[in-house]
N, C-alpha and C positions, 0 to 999 in steps of 0.2 A: 885494826878498825874493821867493823862488820859492814860489808857492802851488800845492799839488796840487789838481787838479780832483776834485770829489766823485765823478765817474763812474769815476775810476781808483783810488779809495780801496781797492778790493778787492785791489789789487796789494800793499798793505802786509802782507797775510797771507802768511807764509812758505810755508804749505802750498799755497796757490793758485799762488803764484809758482813753486814747485817743480814742480807739475804741468804748468804751461805750458812750463817749460824741458824737461821730460821729453818732452812731445808734440812740441815743435820739434826736439829732438834725434833722436827716433824718426823723424820725417819726413825729416830730413836723412840719417839712416843708411839709410833705405829707398831714397831717391833714389840714394845712393852705391852701395848693394848692387845696385840695378837696373842702374845703369850698369856696375858690375863684371860682373854676369851677362851683359849684352848683349855686352860685350867678350869674355868667356869663350866664349860661343856663337859669336861671329864667328870667333874663333881656331880653335875646333873644326871649324867649317865649312870654313875655309881649309885646315886640315890634312887633312881628308877629301878635298878637291879635289886637293891635292898627291898624295895616295895614288892617286887615279884617274889623274893624269898620269903617275905612275910605274909604272902597270900593276897595282897591287895592288887590284884591284876588290873582292875579298872583304873585305879589311880596311876599305876605304873604305865599303863597304855597312854594316858593323857600326857604324862611326862615325856615319854619317848616321842609321841607325836609333836609336842611342842619343840622338843630338841631338834627333830628332823626339819621342821618348818622354819624355825628361827635361825638355825645354823646349817643350812643345806650343803655348804662347802667344807664343813669341818670333817675331820677323820671319823667322828663319832656318828655322823648322819646315817651312813649305810648300815652301821651296826644297830642303830635305833630303829631303822625301817625293818630290819630282820626281826627285831623284837616285836614290833607292831604286828608283823605277819604271824609270828608264833602265838602271841597273846590273842589275836583276833580268831585264829583257828581254835584255840583253847576255849574261847568264849562262844564259839559257834557263829561268829560273824564272818562268813566266808567272802562276802563282797568286799569288806574292808581288808581282809587278808590278801585278796587278789589285787586290790588297788595298791597296797604297800609294795607288793612284788612289781607291779607296773612302774611305780616310781623308781624302784631300784634299776629296772631295765632302761628307763628313759633318762634318768638323771644321775646315775652313779656308775661311771665307767669301771669295768672290771667285774661287775656283778651280773652281766647280761645272761651268760649261759646258765648259771646256777638258778637265778630268779626265773628265767624262762622255763626251765625244766620243772621248777616248783609250781609254776602256774598250771602246767599240764597235769601234774600229779594231783593238784587241788581239784581240778575239774573232773578228772577221772574218778576221784573219790565221790564227788557229787553225783556222777553218773552211775556209781556202784561198781566201777571196774578198776579203781586205783588201789595201790598198795599202802597208801599213807594212812596211818592210824594214830590215834591220840594215845600216847604211852604214859599218861599221868595216872597216879593212884587216887588223885583228888577227884571229887565229883565235878563233872563238866556240865555246863549249861546246855540244855538241849539245843541242837543246831537249828538255826532259823531255816525255814523252808525257802530254798532258792528256786525261783521260778524257772521253768524250762527256757523262757525267752532270755533270761539273764545268763543262763549257762551257755546258750548259743552265742550271745554277745561276747562272753568270755573267750570262747573258742575262736571267734572271729578276730578278737584282739591278739590272741596268741599267734594266729596265722599272720596277721599284719606285722607283729613285732619281728617275725623271722620267717617269711614265707618259704624260703628254700632251705631252712635249717631242718634237722631231723625232728625237732620238737614241733615246728610249724607244720611239717608234712603229716606227722601223727595227729595233730589237731584237726587236720582236714578229714581224716578218717573218723575221729570221734565226733565231729560235727554231724556226720551221717547218723551215728548212734543217737545223738541228742535229738535230731529231727524225728527219728522213728519213735523215741520215747515220748515225744510231744504229739504223736499222732499225725505227723506230716509225712505220710508214707511216700507220696509221689516225690516230694523233695528229697527224702532220705534215699530213695532208689537212685535218683539222679546224682546225688552227692557221692554215693558209693560207686556208682558206675564211672563217674568222672575220676575218682581216685584210682580205680583199677586200670583205667585207660591211660591216665597220666603217669602213674608210678607202677608199671607192670612188674618190675623187678623188686619192689619193696616187700618186706616180710609180711606186711599186712594186706598186700594186694589181693591174694587169693581169698582172704576172709572178707574183704570188701566186695569182691565179685560174688561170693557165696551169699552175702547179705542181700544183694540185689535180687537173687532168685528166691531166697528164703522169705524176705518181706512180702514179695508178691504171692508166694505160696501161702503164707499165713493170712493174707487178705482174702484169698480164695477160700480158705478153710472157714473163715468167719462169715462168708457170704455164699455158702454152697447152694442154698435153695434158689438164689437169684443171681448167681455169679458166673455165667459163661464167659464174660469178658475177662473177669479176674482169673479164671482158669486158663484162658488162652495166654494171658500175660505171664502167669506163673510158668507155664510150659516153655514159653519163649525164653524167659530170663534164666530158667534152670538149664535149658539146653545151651544157652550162650555161655554160662559159667563153665559147664562141663567141657565145652569146646575150647574155651580160652585158657583154662587152668587144668589140663588133663592130669597133671602130676600132683594136684592138691590132695591132701588127706581128707578133704571135705567132699570129694567127688562121690564117694559111696553114699553119703547122706543125700547129696543132690540127686543122685540116680534114684534113690528110694522115694524121694518126694516127687520126682518126675514120673515115676512108675505109678504112684497113687493118682496123680493128676490125669495121666493118660487112661488109666483103668476107669476112672470116673467118666471120662468122655466116652469111652467104649460102651460102658453100661448105659449111658444116656442114649446113645445112638441105637443100641439094640432095643432099648425100651420103646423108643419112638417107632422103630420098625415094627415091633410086635403090636403096638397100639394101632397102626394103620392096617396091619394084616387082619387084626381082629374085627375091623370094620369093613373089610373087603376092599380097601383102597390099595390095590397092588402097586399102582403107579407111585404113590407117596412112599410106600414101604420100600420100593425099589431104589428110590433116591437115597434112603438111609443105608440100604445094603451096599450101594455103590460107594458111599462115603466110608463105610467100614472097610471095604476092600481097598480103598485108596489110602486110608490113614492107618489101618491096622492089618496089613497083609499077613502078619504072623498069626493073628487070631483066626483068620480065614483058613490058614494052613492046618492049624491044630484042632479046629472045631469042625467036625464033619457036617453037622446040621447047618451051621452057618455057611459053610462052603457051598452046600447044595442050594441054599436060598439065594446066595449071591450069583451063582451060575444061572439059576432059573430067572432071576431078575434081569440079568444081562441078556438072556435069550428072548424074553418076552417084552422087555422094554429097552431096546438097543440105544435109543436116543432120548433119555429121560430129561425133561426140563424141570428144574426145581421151582414150580410155580407156587404151590401151596404146600408148605412143609412145617410140621410141628405145631404144637399148640401155641396160642398167643402167650408171649412172655412179658 
C-alpha cells in the first residue's frame, strides 16, 4: 500500500498544485521564448550581414541599429554596435560612429578598452594625426565635415569615459591640438601646459611643452609688426620649455625659435637707439643702450661699436630715467 509522506501532504490541495503547475509552465515558456528571441536576433544579425555583403550599407545600418536598440541585452547587441561603428565610418558619418562606440563603452561590459581606444583613433583621424584609414576598394561617400566644437566635445567625452586611462590621458593632449586648430590659442597653450605639468613623465609631455612655446612663437610670427607682447610671450614659453625638458629632441628647434625671437628684440632696440641718436636725443638713446647691455651682454662683448656706445651712455647718463622712450605703438 502506497503511503503519502506528511511533508508532501500540501500537494493534496488543488489550489497549491495549480499554482505550482502555473509556475513551472511559465518558466518553461520563458525559456522557450528566450530561445526563440535569441534565434530571431541571430537571424536578424545574419540578414544585416548579408546586406553589407550585397553593398546595401544603409539598409544594413538600419537593421543593426534596430537590433541593438530592441535587444540591448542579447549577445548580438555589441556585435551590432561594432557594425554600426564600421558602417558609419565607411559612410563618413563620424558622429554616429563615435556614438556607437560610446554605447559600447557605457552599456556593453567587456568592450570598454577596445571601444575607448577606437574613439581616440577616430578623433585623431579627424584631427589629421590618426593611423586609421578606410581600407575598402569601394567608393566611399565623402566624409561629413565635423566641426571643431564637436571634435572638442568628443575628446572631452573620451576623457570623461576614462580620465586616468592611457587613452584618456592622450585625449587630454589632443584636446590641446584641437583647440589650436580652432584658433583658440590661449586655451590651447593652457591645455598643453597643464598636460606637461600634470604628466611630466608621459611620452607626450615634452611635445606638449614644446607646443606651448611653438604656438606662442607662431602667434608672434603672424603679428610681427605690432606684436611686442607676443614676442615676449614666445620668449618666456620657449625658455620655459628648454628649462623643463632639457633632454627633449625638440630643444634644438626651441633654441632656434628663441634665438630668432631674441634677435628680433635686439634689432628693434638697436633701431630705436639709432633713431634717437639721429635726432640728437642722447638721453633716450642711452635708455635703449642700457637695455641692450642688460638683456644682450653677449652682443655688447662681440660688437665693438655697440660696446663703445653703451660705455659712453653709461658715462654721460649714469642715472637714466625711462620717461619718453620709443615711438607710439
